[in-house]
C-alpha positions as CSV (number, residue, x, y, z in Angstrom):
1,M,-5.9,2.2,-20.2
2,Q,-4.3,1.5,-16.8
3,A,-4.2,-1.7,-14.9
4,E,-3.0,-2.0,-11.3
5,R,-2.9,-4.6,-8.6
6,L,-4.6,-3.3,-5.5
7,P,-3.4,-4.0,-1.9
8,D,-6.0,-6.7,-1.5
9,G,-4.7,-8.5,-4.6
10,T,-7.6,-7.6,-6.9
11,I,-7.0,-5.9,-10.3
12,K,-8.3,-2.5,-11.2
13,L,-8.6,-1.7,-14.9
14,S,-9.3,2.0,-15.6
15,G,-10.3,3.8,-18.8
16,P,-10.9,7.5,-19.2
17,V,-14.5,7.3,-18.0
18,W,-14.9,4.0,-16.2
19,H,-13.1,1.4,-14.1
20,E,-13.6,-2.2,-13.2
21,I,-12.2,-4.3,-10.3
22,F,-11.9,-8.1,-10.5
23,A,-10.1,-11.0,-9.0
24,E,-6.5,-11.9,-10.1
25,E,-7.7,-15.2,-11.6
26,R,-9.7,-13.2,-14.1
27,R,-6.8,-11.0,-15.3
28,L,-5.5,-13.2,-18.1
29,P,-9.0,-14.4,-19.3
30,W,-10.0,-10.7,-19.5
31,A,-6.8,-9.9,-21.4
32,R,-7.6,-12.7,-23.9
33,W,-11.1,-11.4,-24.3
34,Y,-9.9,-7.8,-24.9
35,R,-7.5,-9.1,-27.5
36,Q,-10.3,-11.0,-29.3
37,M,-12.5,-7.9,-29.2
38,H,-9.7,-5.9,-30.8
39,A,-9.3,-8.6,-33.5
40,D,-13.0,-8.6,-34.1
41,H,-13.7,-4.8,-33.9
42,G,-10.4,-3.0,-34.2
43,A,-11.0,-0.6,-31.4
44,P,-7.6,0.5,-30.0
45,S,-8.9,0.7,-26.5
46,Y,-9.4,-3.1,-26.5
47,L,-5.8,-3.7,-27.3
48,Q,-4.7,-1.1,-24.7
49,A,-6.7,-2.9,-22.1
50,A,-5.2,-6.3,-23.0
51,E,-1.7,-4.9,-22.9
52,A,-2.2,-3.2,-19.6
53,L,-3.5,-6.4,-18.0
54,E,-0.7,-8.5,-19.4
55,A,2.0,-5.9,-18.3
56,L,1.1,-6.5,-14.7
57,G,2.7,-9.9,-14.8
58,E,2.3,-12.5,-12.0
59,P,1.8,-11.3,-8.4
60,D,4.8,-11.3,-6.1
């Protein structure tokens, strides 16, 4: 999973076969959701998504 901050300030989260773009204010709520999904279902991709979103840190 890869997360990146686009020039317009939105966040792009990409997996091997999909991507999603959303507003910065949704980054941490999505990270929490992915962590909960990992806790509930154990799929490694959920944890990878959470970690990628968290690793972006706060915008400059």
